C-alpha positions as CSV (number, residue, x, y, z in Angstrom):
1,M,39.7,-68.0,-7.0
2,T,38.0,-66.0,-9.8
3,L,36.2,-67.5,-12.7
4,S,39.1,-66.7,-14.9
5,D,41.5,-68.5,-12.5
6,W,39.3,-71.6,-12.5
7,R,39.3,-71.6,-16.3
8,R,43.0,-71.2,-16.5
9,Q,43.3,-74.2,-14.1
10,I,41.0,-76.2,-16.3
11,D,43.0,-75.2,-19.4
12,E,46.2,-76.5,-17.8
13,I,44.6,-79.7,-16.7
14,D,43.3,-80.2,-20.3
15,R,46.8,-79.7,-21.6
16,Q,48.1,-82.3,-19.2
17,L,45.3,-84.7,-20.3
18,V,46.2,-84.3,-23.9
19,E,49.8,-85.0,-23.1
20,L,48.9,-88.1,-21.1
21,L,46.5,-89.4,-23.7
22,N,49.3,-89.1,-26.3
23,Q,51.7,-90.9,-24.0
24,R,49.1,-93.7,-23.6
25,S,48.5,-93.9,-27.3
26,R,52.2,-94.3,-28.0
27,C,52.4,-97.1,-25.4
28,A,49.3,-98.8,-27.0
29,L,50.9,-98.5,-30.5
30,E,54.1,-100.2,-29.2
31,I,51.9,-103.0,-27.6
32,G,50.0,-103.3,-30.9
33,Q,53.2,-103.7,-32.9
34,N,54.5,-106.4,-30.4
35,Q,51.1,-108.2,-30.7
36,Q,51.3,-108.1,-34.5
37,A,54.9,-109.4,-34.4
38,E,53.8,-112.3,-32.2
39,N,50.7,-113.0,-34.3
40,L,48.4,-112.1,-31.3
41,P,45.0,-110.5,-31.8
42,L,45.0,-106.7,-31.3
43,Y,41.7,-106.8,-29.4
44,Q,42.0,-108.7,-26.2
45,P,38.7,-108.4,-24.2
46,E,40.2,-109.6,-21.0
47,R,42.7,-106.8,-21.0
48,E,40.0,-104.3,-21.8
49,R,38.0,-105.5,-18.8
50,E,41.1,-105.2,-16.6
51,V,41.7,-101.6,-17.8
52,L,38.1,-100.6,-17.1
53,E,38.1,-102.3,-13.6
54,N,41.4,-100.6,-12.8
55,A,40.0,-97.2,-13.7
56,E,37.0,-97.7,-11.5
57,R,39.1,-99.0,-8.6
58,V,41.4,-95.9,-8.5
59,N,38.5,-93.4,-8.9
60,S,38.2,-91.4,-5.8
61,G,35.5,-89.1,-7.1
62,P,33.7,-86.8,-7.5
63,S,33.1,-88.5,-10.8
64,P,30.9,-91.6,-10.5
65,D,32.5,-94.9,-11.5
66,A,30.0,-95.3,-14.4
67,A,31.3,-92.0,-15.9
68,I,34.9,-93.0,-15.5
69,R,34.1,-96.4,-17.1
70,R,32.5,-94.7,-20.1
71,L,35.4,-92.4,-20.5
72,F,37.9,-95.3,-20.5
73,E,35.7,-97.3,-22.8
74,R,36.0,-94.4,-25.3
75,I,39.8,-94.3,-24.8
76,V,40.1,-98.0,-25.3
77,D,37.8,-97.9,-28.4
78,Y,39.9,-95.2,-30.0
79,I,43.1,-97.2,-29.9
80,T,41.5,-100.5,-30.6
81,Y,39.5,-99.5,-33.7
82,A,41.7,-96.6,-34.9
83,W,44.9,-98.4,-34.4
84,P,45.8,-98.7,-38.1
85,C,45.2,-95.0,-38.6
86,A,47.0,-94.0,-35.4
87,R,50.0,-96.2,-36.4
88,R,50.3,-94.5,-39.8
89,C,50.0,-91.0,-38.2
90,A,52.6,-91.9,-35.6
91,L,55.0,-93.2,-38.2
92,R,54.8,-90.0,-40.2
93,R,56.0,-87.9,-37.2
C-alpha cells in the first residue's frame, strides 16, 4: 500500500472511532439518567476499575496495556466529569 492508502485507511478508522465514541457517550448518558432517577452516585469507582481492566484484558496489541488503560481513563473521565454538559448537548440534538 502507498502512504496515501495508509492515510485513507487511518481516516476511515478515525471516522469509525468517532462513531463508536458517540455511541458509547449515548449509552453513558442513559446510564447517568437512570442513576440519577434512582438516586445513585454518577461516579462509581468499582465500575471504572472494571472498564479499565476489561480494556486491558481484550487488548491484543501492538499497543501496550498501559497505553490502552490511559486512553480508557480519558474516555471515562470525559463522561464522568463532562456528563452535565454532554447531557445538555445531547438534549439539544
